[in-house]
SERO-4910 file (N, C-alpha, C, O; in steps of 0.05 Angstrom, whole numbers):
BEGIN
 pado doro    nc1    nc2    nc3   cac1   cac2   cac3    cc1    cc2    cc3    oc1    oc2    oc3
  Unk    A   1807   3329   2079   1834   3323   2090   1845   3347   2104   1843   3370   2094
  Unk    A   1856   3344   2128   1868   3366   2143   1893   3375   2128   1907   3359   2116
  Unk    A   1898   3401   2129   1921   3412   2116   1947   3405   2129   1948   3403   2154
  Unk    A   1968   3401   2113   1994   3396   2124   2007   3422   2133   2007   3441   2117
  Unk    A   2017   3424   2157   2029   3449   2167   2051   3459   2148   2065   3442   2137
  Unk    A   2054   3485   2146   2073   3496   2127   2102   3489   2134   2119   3487   2117
  Unk    A   2107   3485   2160   2135   3480   2169   2140   3450   2171   2160   3442   2183
  Unk    A   2122   3433   2160   2125   3404   2162   2137   3393   2136   2135   3405   2115
  Unk    A   2148   3369   2138   2157   3354   2115   2135   3333   2108   2128   3317   2124
  Unk    A   2125   3335   2083   2104   3317   2075   2114   3288   2073   2136   3284   2063
  Unk    A   2099   3269   2083   2106   3241   2082   2082   3225   2072   2060   3228   2081
  Unk    A   2087   3207   2052   2066   3191   2040   2045   3210   2027   2052   3233   2019
  Unk    A   2020   3202   2026   2000   3218   2012   1987   3240   2029   1980   3261   2019
  Unk    A   1985   3234   2055   1971   3253   2073   1986   3258   2099   1976   3273   2116
  Unk    A   2009   3246   2103   2023   3248   2128   2044   3269   2128   2049   3282   2108
  Unk    A   2057   3273   2151   2078   3293   2154   2094   3288   2179   2086   3274   2197
  Unk    A   2118   3301   2180   2134   3303   2204   2140   3332   2208   2150   3346   2189
  Unk    A   2135   3342   2231   2140   3370   2237   2157   3372   2263   2149   3362   2284
  Unk    A   2179   3385   2262   2196   3389   2285   2183   3412   2302   2182   3435   2292
  Unk    A   2174   3406   2326   2161   3425   2343   2181   3442   2358   2180   3466   2358
  Unk    A   2199   3428   2372   2220   3442   2387   2243   3423   2394   2240   3399   2393
  Unk    A   2265   3435   2401   2288   3419   2409   2300   3430   2435   2296   3454   2442
  Unk    A   2315   3414   2448   2330   3423   2471   2359   3415   2467   2366   3391   2466
  Unk    A   2377   3434   2464   2405   3429   2460   2413   3422   2432   2396   3420   2414
  Unk    A   2439   3418   2428   2450   3411   2402   2478   3400   2407   2483   3388   2428
  Unk    A   2496   3404   2388   2523   3395   2392   2536   3406   2417   2551   3392   2431
  Unk    A   2529   3431   2423   2541   3444   2447   2532   3430   2473   2548   3428   2492
  Unk    A   2507   3420   2473   2498   3406   2497   2512   3379   2501   2516   3370   2523
  Unk    A   2519   3366   2479   2534   3341   2481   2561   3346   2493   2570   3331   2511
  Unk    A   2575   3367   2483   2601   3373   2493   2600   3382   2523   2616   3373   2539
  Unk    A   2580   3398   2529   2577   3407   2557   2573   3383   2576   2585   3383   2597
  Unk    A   2556   3365   2568   2551   3341   2585   2575   3324   2588   2581   3314   2610
  Unk    A   2590   3321   2566   2614   3305   2567   2635   3316   2585   2650   3302   2598
  Unk    A   2636   3343   2587   2657   3356   2603   2646   3363   2631   2661   3374   2648
  Unk    A   2621   3356   2637   2608   3362   2662   2614   3391   2669   2624   3397   2691
  Unk    A   2607   3408   2651   2613   3437   2654   2588   3453   2646   2572   3444   2630
  Unk    A   2586   3476   2658   2564   3494   2651   2574   3517   2634   2558   3536   2628
  Unk    A   2598   3516   2625   2608   3536   2607   2603   3529   2578   2586   3512   2573
  Unk    A   2619   3540   2560   2616   3535   2532   2629   3509   2523   2626   3499   2501
  Unk    A   2644   3497   2541   2655   3471   2536   2684   3473   2526   2702   3464   2540
  Unk    A   2688   3483   2502   2715   3485   2491   2718   3512   2477   2698   3526   2472
  Unk    A   2742   3520   2472   2747   3546   2460   2745   3546   2430   2743   3567   2418
  Unk    A   2747   3522   2418   2746   3520   2389   2725   3501   2379   2720   3480   2392
  Unk    A   2712   3508   2357   2691   3490   2346   2704   3464   2338   2691   3443   2341
  Unk    A   2728   3464   2328   2742   3440   2319   2746   3421   2343   2745   3396   2340
  Unk    A   2750   3432   2367   2752   3415   2391   2726   3402   2398   2725   3379   2406
  Unk    A   2704   3417   2394   2677   3406   2399   2672   3382   2380   2663   3361   2389
  Unk    A   2679   3386   2355   2675   3365   2335   2692   3341   2342   2682   3318   2340
  Unk    A   2717   3345   2350   2734   3323   2357   2724   3307   2381   2725   3283   2381
  Unk    A   2714   3321   2401   2703   3308   2424   2679   3291   2417   2676   3269   2427
  Unk    A   2661   3303   2402   2636   3289   2394   2643   3264   2378   2631   3243   2382
  Unk    A   2663   3266   2360   2671   3242   2345   2684   3221   2363   2679   3197   2359
  Unk    A   2699   3230   2383   2710   3211   2402   2688   3196   2418   2689   3172   2421
  Unk    A   2668   3211   2426   2646   3199   2441   2631   3178   2424   2625   3157   2434
  Unk    A   2626   3186   2399   2612   3167   2382   2629   3143   2375   2619   3120   2375
  Unk    A   2654   3147   2371   2672   3126   2363   2675   3105   2385   2676   3081   2380
  Unk    A   2675   3115   2410   2678   3096   2433   2652   3089   2447   2651   3078   2468
  Unk    A   2630   3097   2433   2603   3089   2443   2597   3100   2471   2585   3086   2487
  Unk    A   2606   3124   2477   2598   3138   2501   2572   3152   2495   2572   3175   2486
  Unk    A   2550   3139   2501   2524   3148   2491   2510   3169   2508   2493   3184   2498
  Unk    A   2516   3169   2534   2500   3187   2553   2500   3216   2544   2478   3228   2545
  Unk    A   2522   3228   2536   2521   3257   2529   2501   3262   2506   2490   3284   2505
  Unk    A   2497   3243   2488   2478   3247   2466   2449   3247   2476   2431   3256   2462
  Unk    A   2445   3236   2500   2418   3236   2511   2410   3263   2522   2386   3267   2529
  Unk    A   2428   3282   2523   2422   3309   2533   2408   3327   2512   2399   3348   2519
  Unk    A   2407   3317   2487   2394   3332   2466   2367   3319   2461   2365   3295   2458
  Unk    A   2346   3335   2460   2319   3324   2456   2305   3337   2433   2309   3360   2426
  Unk    A   2288   3321   2420   2272   3330   2397   2243   3323   2402   2236   3302   2411
  Unk    A   2226   3342   2396   2197   3337   2397   2185   3341   2369   2188   3362   2357
  Unk    A   2172   3320   2360   2160   3320   2333   2130   3317   2334   2119   3304   2352
  Unk    A   2116   3330   2316   2088   3326   2311   2086   3310   2285   2096   3319   2264
  Unk    A   2075   3286   2287   2075   3268   2264   2047   3258   2258   2030   3254   2275
  Unk    A   2042   3253   2232   2017   3241   2223   2024   3218   2204   2038   3222   2184
  Unk    A   2014   3195   2211   2021   3170   2196   1999   3150   2197   1981   3152   2214
  Unk    A   1998   3131   2178   1979   3109   2180   1983   3093   2205   2005   3091   2215
  Unk    A   1962   3081   2215   1963   3066   2240   1983   3043   2238   1997   3037   2257
  Unk    A   1984   3030   2215   2003   3007   2213   2032   3016   2214   2049   3001   2223
  Unk    A   2038   3041   2206   2065   3052   2209   2069   3059   2239   2091   3054   2249
  Unk    A   2049   3070   2251   2052   3077   2280   2057   3052   2297   2072   3054   2317
  Unk    A   2045   3030   2289   2050   3005   2305   2078   2996   2303   2089   2984   2322
  Unk    A   2091   2999   2280   2120   2994   2277   2136   3014   2293   2154   3006   2308
  Unk    A   2129   3039   2290   2143   3061   2302   2144   3058   2333   2165   3063   2345
  Unk    A   2122   3051   2344   2120   3050   2374   2136   3027   2386   2138   3025   2410
  Unk    A   2147   3009   2369   2164   2989   2379   2190   3001   2392   2203   2988   2408
  Unk    A   2196   3025   2384   2219   3039   2396   2209   3052   2422   2197   3073   2422
  Unk    A   2213   3038   2444   2200   3045   2470   2215   3065   2486   2212   3066   2511
  Unk    A   2231   3082   2474   2248   3100   2489   2237   3129   2488   2250   3147   2497
  Unk    A   2213   3133   2477   2203   3160   2472   2179   3166   2491   2168   3148   2503
  Unk    A   2172   3191   2492   2147   3200   2505   2128   3206   2482   2134   3221   2464
  Unk    A   2104   3194   2484   2084   3196   2462   2057   3204   2472   2048   3195   2493
  Unk    A   2044   3221   2457   2016   3227   2462   2001   3226   2435   2006   3243   2418
  Unk    A   1983   3206   2432   1971   3201   2406   1942   3210   2406   1928   3211   2426
  Unk    A   1933   3217   2382   1905   3224   2377   1888   3201   2385   1892   3179   2376
  Unk    A   1869   3206   2403   1853   3184   2415   1827   3180   2401   1811   3199   2399
  Unk    A   1822   3156   2391   1796   3150   2378   1775   3142   2399   1753   3136   2392
  Unk    A   1783   3141   2424   1764   3137   2446   1749   3163   2451   1725   3163   2457
  Unk    A   1763   3185   2450   1751   3211   2457   1743   3228   2432   1724   3243   2433
  Unk    A   1758   3224   2411   1754   3240   2387   1743   3223   2364   1748   3199   2363
  Unk    A   1729   3236   2346   1718   3222   2323   1741   3217   2302   1759   3233   2299
  Unk    A   1739   3194   2289   1758   3187   2268   1754   3206   2244   1731   3215   2239
  Unk    A   1775   3212   2230   1773   3228   2206   1776   3211   2181   1789   3191   2181
  Unk    A   1763   3220   2161   1762   3204   2136   1788   3208   2120   1788   3221   2099
  Unk    A   1810   3197   2131   1836   3200   2119   1850   3173   2120   1857   3162   2141
  Unk    A   1855   3162   2096   1866   3136   2093   1890   3137   2074   1892   3153   2056
  Unk    A   1909   3119   2080   1933   3117   2062   1928   3099   2039   1919   3076   2042
  Unk    A   1934   3110   2015   1932   3094   1990   1960   3094   1978   1970   3115   1970
  Unk    A   1972   3070   1975   1999   3069   1964   2001   3077   1935   1982   3073   1920
  Unk    A   2024   3088   1927   2028   3092   1899   2033   3066   1885   2044   3047   1897
  Unk    A   2024   3063   1860   2027   3038   1845   2056   3026   1846   2059   3002   1847
  Unk    A   2076   3044   1844   2103   3034   1844   2112   3021   1870   2132   3006   1871
  Unk    A   2097   3026   1892   2104   3014   1918   2087   2989   1923   2089   2977   1945
  Unk    A   2071   2982   1904   2055   2956   1907   2072   2935   1893   2075   2935   1869
  Unk    A   2082   2916   1909   2100   2896   1899   2092   2868   1911   2075   2867   1928
  Unk    A   2105   2847   1901   2100   2821   1911   2115   2816   1937   2134   2830   1944
  Unk    A   2107   2795   1951   2122   2786   1975   2149   2776   1966   2151   2760   1948
  Unk    A   2170   2786   1980   2197   2777   1974   2201   2748   1983   2193   2741   2005
  Unk    A   2213   2732   1966   2219   2705   1973   2244   2703   1991   2247   2683   2005
  Unk    A   2260   2724   1991   2285   2724   2007   2281   2737   2034   2293   2728   2054
  Unk    A   2264   2757   2035   2259   2772   2060   2229   2768   2068   2212   2779   2055
  Unk    A   2225   2753   2089   2197   2747   2097   2181   2771   2105   2156   2770   2107
  Unk    A   2194   2793   2111   2179   2817   2119   2183   2840   2098   2180   2863   2105
  Unk    A   2190   2832   2074   2195   2853   2054   2180   2848   2028   2165   2828   2026
  Unk    A   2183   2866   2009   2169   2863   1983   2190   2867   1961   2211   2879   1964
  Unk    A   2183   2856   1938   2202   2856   1915   2187   2849   1890   2169   2833   1889
  Unk    A   2196   2862   1868   2186   2854   1842   2163   2871   1832   2146   2880   1847
  Unk    A   2163   2876   1806   2142   2892   1793   2116   2877   1791   2116   2853   1786
  Unk    A   2094   2891   1796   2067   2879   1794   2053   2890   1770   2054   2914   1764
  Unk    A   2040   2872   1754   2025   2882   1731   2004   2903   1738   1993   2902   1760
  Unk    A   1998   2921   1719   1980   2943   1724   1952   2933   1733   1939   2945   1750
  Unk    A   1943   2911   1720   1916   2901   1727   1915   2893   1757   1894   2895   1769
  Unk    A   1938   2884   1768   1938   2876   1796   1941   2900   1814   1929   2901   1835
  Unk    A   1958   2919   1807   1960   2944   1823   1933   2959   1824   1926   2970   1844
  Unk    A   1919   2958   1801   1893   2971   1800   1874   2958   1820   1858   2971   1833
  Unk    A   1875   2931   1821   1858   2916   1839   1865   2922   1868   1847   2925   1885
  Unk    A   1891   2923   1874   1900   2930   1902   1889   2957   1910   1877   2959   1932
  Unk    A   1892   2977   1893   1882   3004   1900   1852   3004   1903   1841   3018   1920
  Unk    A   1838   2989   1886   1809   2987   1887   1801   2975   1914   1782   2985   1927
  Unk    A   1814   2954   1923   1808   2942   1949   1814   2960   1972   1798   2962   1991
  Unk    A   1837   2974   1970   1844   2994   1991   1821   3014   1995   1813   3020   2017
  Unk    A   1812   3025   1972   1791   3046   1973   1765   3035   1982   1750   3048   1997
  Unk    A   1758   3011   1973   1732   2999   1980   1731   2994   2010   1711   3002   2023
  Unk    A   1751   2981   2021   1750   2975   2050   1752   3000   2067   1739   3001   2088
  Unk    A   1767   3020   2057   1769   3045   2072   1742   3060   2073   1733   3069   2094
  Unk    A   1731   3063   2049   1706   3078   2047   1683   3064   2061   1666   3076   2075
  Unk    A   1681   3038   2057   1659   3022   2069   1662   3022   2099   1642   3026   2113
  Unk    A   1685   3017   2110   1689   3016   2139   1683   3043   2151   1671   3045   2173
  Unk    A   1691   3065   2137   1685   3092   2149   1655   3098   2148   1645   3111   2166
  Unk    A   1641   3089   2127   1612   3093   2126   1599   3079   2150   1581   3090   2162
  Unk    A   1608   3054   2156   1596   3039   2178   1603   3053   2205   1586   3055   2223
  Unk    A   1628   3062   2207   1637   3076   2231   1619   3101   2235   1610   3106   2258
  Unk    A   1615   3117   2214   1600   3141   2217   1571   3136   2224   1559   3150   2240
  Unk    A   1560   3115   2213   1532   3107   2219   1529   3100   2248   1511   3109   2262
  Unk    A   1548   3084   2258   1546   3076   2286   1553   3099   2305   1541   3101   2327
  Unk    A   1570   3117   2297   1577   3140   2313   1553   3158   2316   1547   3169   2337
  Unk    A   1539   3162   2293   1515   3180   2294   1493   3168   2310   1475   3182   2320
  Unk    A   1493   3141   2312   1473   3127   2328   1480   3128   2358   1464   3119   2374
  Unk    A   1503   3139   2365   1510   3142   2392   1526   3120   2405   1529   3119   2429
  Unk    A   1536   3101   2388   1552   3079   2399   1579   3089   2409   1589   3110   2400
  Unk    A   1589   3075   2429   1614   3084   2441   1637   3083   2421   1642   3063   2408
  Unk    A   1651   3106   2419   1673   3107   2399   1696   3089   2406   1711   3080   2388
  Unk    A   1700   3083   2432   1722   3065   2440   1718   3037   2429   1737   3022   2426
  Unk    A   1693   3030   2422   1687   3004   2411   1686   3004   2381   1699   2988   2368
  Unk    A   1671   3023   2369   1667   3023   2340   1692   3030   2325   1693   3026   2300
  Unk    A   1712   3041   2338   1738   3047   2324   1750   3021   2314   1767   3021   2296
  Unk    A   1742   2998   2326   1755   2973   2320   1748   2963   2292   1761   2945   2282
  Unk    A   1728   2975   2279   1721   2966   2252   1737   2982   2230   1735   2976   2207
  Unk    A   1753   3001   2239   1769   3017   2220   1795   3003   2213   1807   2991   2231
  Unk    A   1804   3003   2188   1828   2989   2180   1853   3005   2189   1852   3028   2196
  Unk    A   1876   2991   2187   1901   3003   2197   1914   3022   2178   1935   3033   2184
  Unk    A   1902   3026   2154   1913   3047   2137   1900   3075   2143   1906   3094   2129
  Unk    A   1883   3076   2164   1873   3101   2174   1896   3117   2186   1914   3106   2199
  Unk    A   1896   3144   2181   1917   3161   2192   1912   3167   2221   1889   3172   2230
  Unk    A   1933   3168   2236   1933   3177   2264   1954   3199   2267   1970   3204   2249
  Unk    A   1954   3212   2290   1974   3233   2296   1985   3229   2324   1971   3218   2341
  Unk    A   2009   3239   2328   2019   3240   2355   2042   3260   2358   2053   3270   2338
  Unk    A   2047   3267   2383   2072   3282   2390   2091   3261   2401   2085   3245   2418
  Unk    A   2115   3263   2390   2136   3243   2396   2161   3258   2406   2172   3274   2391
  Unk    A   2169   3253   2430   2193   3266   2441   2214   3245   2448   2208   3225   2462
  Unk    A   2238   3249   2439   2259   3229   2443   2286   3243   2445   2290   3265   2434
  Unk    A   2305   3230   2458   2332   3241   2459   2348   3233   2435   2341   3214   2421
  Unk    A   2370   3247   2430   2386   3243   2405   2397   3215   2403   2397   3203   2381
  Unk    A   2407   3204   2425   2419   3177   2424   2398   3157   2413   2405   3141   2395
  Unk    A   2375   3157   2425   2354   3137   2416   2342   3145   2389   2333   3127   2375
  Unk    A   2341   3170   2383   2331   3178   2357   2350   3169   2335   2341   3160   2314
  Unk    A   2376   3170   2339   2395   3160   2320   2392   3130   2316   2395   3120   2294
  Unk    A   2387   3116   2338   2382   3087   2336   2358   3082   2319   2358   3064   2302
  Unk    A   2337   3097   2324   2312   3094   2308   2318   3099   2278   2310   3083   2261
  Unk    A   2332   3121   2272   2338   3127   2244   2356   3106   2232   2353   3099   2208
  Unk    A   2375   3096   2247   2393   3075   2237   2378   3050   2228   2385   3038   2208
  Unk    A   2357   3043   2242   2341   3020   2235   2320   3026   2214   2316   3011   2195
  Unk    A   2306   3049   2217   2283   3054   2200   2290   3069   2174   2273   3070   2155
  Unk    A   2314   3080   2172   2323   3092   2146   2339   3072   2130   2348   3078   2108
  Unk    A   2344   3049   2141   2359   3028   2127   2343   3019   2102   2319   3020   2102
  Unk    A   2358   3012   2081   2345   3004   2056   2326   2979   2060   2309   2975   2043
  Unk    A   2330   2964   2081   2314   2940   2086   2289   2946   2101   2271   2929   2104
  Unk    A   2286   2970   2112   2263   2978   2127   2239   2982   2108   2243   2986   2084
  Unk    A   2215   2980   2119   2191   2984   2102   2190   3012   2092   2195   3031   2106
  Unk    A   2183   3015   2066   2183   3041   2054   2167   3061   2069   2175   3084   2073
  Unk    A   2143   3053   2078   2125   3072   2090   2135   3085   2116   2128   3107   2123
  Unk    A   2152   3070   2131   2163   3082   2155   2190   3096   2149   2199   3114   2163
  Unk    A   2203   3087   2127   2228   3099   2120   2226   3128   2112   2244   3144   2118
  Unk    A   2204   3136   2100   2201   3164   2092   2199   3182   2117   2208   3205   2116
  Unk    A   2187   3172   2138   2185   3187   2163   2212   3189   2176   2219   3210   2186
  Unk    A   2226   3167   2177   2253   3167   2189   2271   3186   2174   2287   3201   2187
  Unk    A   2270   3186   2148   2286   3204   2132   2280   3234   2138   2298   3251   2139
  Unk    A   2254   3239   2142   2246   3267   2149   2257   3275   2176   2265   3298   2179
  Unk    A   2256   3257   2195   2267   3263   2222   2297   3267   2221   2308   3283   2235
  Unk    A   2310   3252   2203   2339   3254   2200   2347   3283   2191   2368   3293   2199
  Unk    A   2330   3295   2175   2335   3322   2166   2337   3342   2189   2353   3360   2189
  Unk    A   2320   3337   2209   2321   3354   2233   2346   3350   2249   2358   3370   2259
  Unk    A   2355   3325   2251   2380   3320   2266   2404   3333   2252   2421   3344   2266
  Unk    A   2405   3332   2226   2427   3344   2211   2430   3374   2217   2452   3384   2219
  Unk    A   2407   3387   2220   2407   3416   2225   2414   3423   2254   2428   3442   2259
  Unk    A   2403   3408   2272   2405   3414   2301   2432   3405   2312   2444   3420   2328
  Unk    A   2442   3382   2304   2467   3371   2314   2485   3361   2291   2488   3336   2289
  Unk    A   2495   3378   2274   2510   3369   2251   2535   3353   2257   2541   3334   2242
  Unk    A   2550   3360   2278   2574   3344   2285   2566   3316   2294   2579   3297   2287
  Unk    A   2545   3314   2310   2536   3288   2319   2526   3271   2295   2531   3247   2294
  Unk    A   2512   3284   2277   2503   3270   2253   2526   3260   2236   2526   3237   2227
  Unk    A   2546   3277   2232   2570   3269   2217   2584   3245   2230   2591   3226   2216
  Unk    A   2587   3247   2256   2601   3225   2271   2584   3199   2269   2596   3177   2266
  Unk    A   2558   3201   2271   2541   3178   2269   2544   3165   2242   2545   3140   2240
  Unk    A   2545   3181   2221   2548   3170   2194   2575   3156   2191   2577   3134   2179
  Unk    A   2596   3168   2202   2623   3158   2198   2628   3132   2214   2641   3114   2205
  Unk    A   2618   3131   2239   2625   3109   2257   2604   3088   2260   2610   3065   2266
  Unk    A   2579   3095   2255   2557   3075   2259   2546   3066   2231   2546   3042   2226
  Unk    A   2538   3084   2215   2526   3077   2189   2547   3066   2170   2543   3045   2158
  Unk    A   2569   3080   2167   2590   3072   2147   2614   3058   2160   2631   3049   2145
  Unk    A   2615   3058   2186   2637   3045   2199   2635   3015   2201   2613   3004   2196
  Unk    A   2657   3001   2207   2657   2972   2210   2668   2965   2237   2686   2977   2248
  Unk    A   2655   2944   2249   2666   2933   2274   2671   2904   2270   2654   2889   2258
  Unk    A   2694   2895   2279   2702   2867   2274   2697   2850   2300   2703   2859   2322
  Unk    A   2686   2827   2296   2683   2808   2318   2710   2796   2325   2730   2800   2310
  Unk    A   2712   2781   2347   2737   2769   2354   2746   2749   2333   2769   2747   2326
  Unk    A   2727   2734   2321   2733   2715   2300   2743   2729   2275   2763   2720   2263
  Unk    A   2730   2750   2268   2739   2766   2244   2766   2778   2248   2783   2777   2230
  Unk    A   2771   2788   2272   2797   2800   2277   2819   2778   2276   2841   2783   2267
  Unk    A   2812   2754   2286   2832   2732   2286   2839   2725   2257   2862   2719   2251
  Unk    A   2819   2725   2239   2825   2719   2211   2843   2740   2198   2861   2734   2183
  Unk    A   2838   2766   2205   2856   2787   2195   2884   2784   2205   2903   2787   2190
  Unk    A   2887   2777   2230   2913   2773   2242   2928   2750   2228   2952   2752   2224
  Unk    A   2913   2729   2220   2926   2706   2207   2932   2711   2178   2953   2702   2168
  Unk    A   2915   2726   2164   2916   2727   2135   2929   2753   2125   2937   2754   2101
  Unk    A   2930   2774   2141   2940   2800   2131   2970   2801   2135   2980   2801   2157
  Unk    A   2985   2802   2113   3015   2802   2115   3025   2827   2129   3013   2848   2127
  Unk    A   3047   2823   2144   3059   2846   2158   3067   2869   2139   3065   2892   2146
  Unk    A   3075   2862   2114   3083   2883   2096   3060   2901   2088   3064   2925   2084
  Unk    A   3036   2889   2087   3012   2906   2081   3006   2924   2105   3000   2948   2101
  Unk    A   3008   2914   2129   3004   2930   2153   3025   2952   2155   3018   2975   2161
  Unk    A   3050   2945   2148   3071   2966   2149   3066   2988   2129   3071   3011   2134
  Unk    A   3055   2981   2105   3049   3001   2085   3027   3020   2095   3028   3045   2091
  Unk    A   3008   3009   2109   2986   3025   2119   2996   3043   2142   2989   3066   2144
  Unk    A   3013   3031   2159   3025   3047   2181   3041   3070   2171   3042   3092   2183
  Unk    A   3055   3066   2148   3070   3088   2136   3052   3110   2127   3058   3134   2131
  Unk    A   3030   3103   2114   3010   3123   2106   2999   3138   2130   2995   3162   2129
  Unk    A   2994   3124   2151   2983   3137   2176   3004   3157   2187   2996   3178   2196
  Unk    A   3029   3149   2187   3050   3167   2197   3050   3194   2181   3053   3215   2192
  Unk    A   3047   3192   2155   3045   3216   2138   3020   3232   2145   3021   3256   2147
  Unk    A   2998   3218   2149   2973   3232   2154   2974   3247   2181   2964   3269   2184
  Unk    A   2985   3233   2201   2988   3246   2228   3006   3271   2225   2999   3292   2236
  Unk    A   3028   3268   2211   3046   3291   2207   3032   3314   2193   3034   3337   2202
  Unk    A   3017   3308   2172   3003   3329   2157   2982   3342   2174   2977   3366   2173
  Unk    A   2968   3326   2190   2947   3337   2208   2958   3355   2229   2948   3376   2234
  Unk    A   2980   3346   2242   2993   3363   2262   3003   3389   2250   3001   3410   2262
  Unk    A   3014   3387   2226   3024   3411   2212   3001   3430   2205   3003   3454   2206
  Unk    A   2978   3418   2197   2955   3434   2190   2944   3448   2215   2935   3471   2213
  Unk    A   2944   3434   2238   2934   3446   2262   2952   3468   2274   2943   3488   2285
  Unk    A   2978   3464   2270   2998   3483   2280   3022   3482   2261   3037   3463   2261
  Unk    A   3026   3504   2246   3046   3504   2225   3074   3501   2236   3082   3513   2256
  Unk    A   3090   3483   2223   3118   3479   2230   3136   3490   2208   3128   3495   2185
  Unk    A   3161   3495   2216   3181   3502   2196   3187   3478   2179   3185   3455   2188
  Unk    A   3196   3483   2155   3202   3460   2136   3222   3441   2148   3220   3417   2145
  Unk    A   3242   3452   2162   3263   3435   2174   3253   3417   2196   3266   3397   2203
  Unk    A   3230   3424   2207   3219   3408   2229   3200   3386   2220   3192   3369   2236
  Unk    A   3193   3385   2195   3173   3366   2185   3183   3338   2185   3169   3319   2194
  Unk    A   3207   3333   2174   3218   3306   2173   3222   3294   2201   3214   3271   2205
  Unk    A   3233   3309   2220   3235   3298   2247   3208   3292   2260   3204   3273   2275
  Unk    A   3188   3309   2253   3161   3304   2263   3149   3278   2251   3137   3263   2266
  Unk    A   3154   3274   2226   3146   3249   2213   3159   3225   2225   3146   3204   2230
  Unk    A   3185   3227   2231   3199   3204   2243   3188   3198   2271   3186   3175   2279
  Unk    A   3180   3219   2285   3169   3216   2312   3143   3200   2311   3135   3187   2330
  Unk    A   3128   3202   2288   3103   3187   2285   3107   3158   2275   3088   3144   2270
  Unk    A   3133   3150   2273   3139   3123   2265   3145   3119   2236   3147   3096   2227
  Unk    A   3148   3141   2221   3154   3139   2193   3182   3128   2188   3200   3134   2203
  Unk    A   3185   3113   2167   3210   3100   2161   3222   3107   2134   3244   3097   2127
  Unk    A   3210   3124   2119   3221   3133   2093   3246   3150   2097   3250   3162   2119
  Unk    A   3264   3150   2077   3287   3168   2078   3277   3197   2076   3255   3202   2068
  Unk    A   3295   3215   2083   3287   3244   2081   3281   3252   2053   3263   3268   2048
  Unk    A   3296   3241   2033   3291   3248   2005   3264   3238   1996   3248   3252   1983
  Unk    A   3257   3213   2004   3231   3202   1996   3209   3217   2010   3188   3222   1998
  Unk    A   3214   3225   2035   3194   3240   2050   3188   3267   2035   3164   3274   2031
  Unk    A   3209   3281   2027   3205   3307   2014   3190   3304   1987   3173   3321   1981
  Unk    A   3195   3282   1973   3181   3278   1947   3151   3273   1952   3135   3285   1938
  Unk    A   3145   3257   1972   3117   3251   1977   3103   3275   1989   3080   3281   1982
  Unk    A   3117   3289   2006   3105   3313   2019   3099   3334   1998   3078   3348   1999
  Unk    A   3117   3337   1979   3114   3357   1958   3091   3351   1939   3081   3368   1924
  Unk    A   3082   3326   1938   3060   3318   1920   3034   3331   1928   3016   3335   1911
  Unk    A   3031   3338   1953   3006   3351   1962   2982   3332   1963   2959   3341   1965
  Unk    A   2987   3306   1963   2966   3286   1962   2960   3273   1989   2945   3254   1991
  Unk    A   2973   3283   2010   2969   3271   2036   2944   3282   2049   2941   3306   2053
  Unk    A   2926   3264   2057   2901   3273   2069   2906   3278   2099   2922   3266   2112
  Unk    A   2890   3297   2109   2891   3302   2138   2866   3290   2151   2847   3284   2138
  Unk    A   2868   3286   2177   2846   3274   2192   2845   3284   2220   2850   3308   2226
  Unk    A   2838   3267   2238   2838   3273   2267   2861   3258   2280   2863   3234   2277
  Unk    A   2878   3273   2293   2903   3261   2304   2896   3238   2323   2908   3216   2322
  Unk    A   2877   3242   2341   2870   3221   2360   2860   3196   2346   2867   3174   2353
  Unk    A   2843   3200   2326   2832   3177   2311   2855   3162   2297   2856   3137   2297
  Unk    A   2872   3177   2284   2894   3164   2269   2913   3149   2288   2922   3127   2281
  Unk    A   2918   3160   2311   2935   3146   2330   2922   3120   2341   2935   3100   2345
  Unk    A   2896   3122   2345   2881   3098   2354   2882   3077   2332   2885   3053   2337
  Unk    A   2879   3085   2307   2880   3067   2284   2908   3054   2283   2911   3030   2277
  Unk    A   2928   3070   2288   2956   3061   2287   2960   3039   2308   2973   3019   2303
  Unk    A   2949   3043   2332   2951   3023   2353   2937   2997   2345   2948   2975   2351
  Unk    A   2914   2999   2333   2899   2975   2325   2914   2960   2303   2915   2935   2303
  Unk    A   2926   2975   2285   2942   2961   2264   2965   2946   2275   2971   2924   2266
  Unk    A   2979   2958   2294   3002   2944   2306   2993   2918   2321   3009   2899   2322
  Unk    A   2969   2918   2331   2959   2894   2345   2954   2871   2325   2953   2848   2333
  Unk    A   2950   2878   2300   2945   2858   2280   2971   2844   2270   2970   2823   2258
  Unk    A   2994   2856   2276   3019   2845   2267   3025   2820   2283   3021   2819   2308
  Unk    A   3036   2800   2270   3042   2775   2283   3066   2778   2302   3074   2759   2315
***
């Protein structure tokens, strides 16, 4: 078995993901968005705010300015799923020109499960040990036997482009995979999902680690707005408009007014006497005494002013 590179993340029994190089990061996203060749903004917080705005409003082009190149080794059946993402540049180890290596994927017993009755492309349920032993026995038998036949024909001088066809899809392959951040995040969103096949999920998770380090603001925004965020269809929004009482919306609007005030104050300190007028300017309706009591509690969360104001506008649209 070939050694796993020291700077790689091990995946499955013999595979890995290794980040070879990157072009750009959070700064490149900001630079592209501002169509500027300078540093983009004077404050890191402004860079973060802009990236979050771009992700929130699905302005994807600036994220395409960041690129990742990975060296990956995976079973062929994983590669066939992987290559369905047609937005990358790929160069794969060729079995037409090079000899196959005696490296096959053997699943761990805990990942051998029954076919799911609910998910036609998934697995579910514990398998008795006698059956997992049989599965592993078959995996090894077919792998070893097919490779013996391949080696025999290869040594006899048969064309490798033909005899490779007798090798099973649990044979390991390698490739270099280069992709931009926008499409890489889409890949991770699908392949790191709990419903994705385990064998490709471990590779996606490994690639996600690289994104976290290279573009942390973009990763944070992706988690907040795509992975953990919600989008409502027209029908769903109509149901909310019909069923959500105005008093509930007003309570939320009141909380938002406090959060905007606290965030503005955090960004630029105000005198105590200026806080209540600032709160009123954000649409707050509490009395000054009530405001002071709540403000003194120290329990008001801060956020992003632009996001909070956009949320405020959406809430007002839900009122009858």
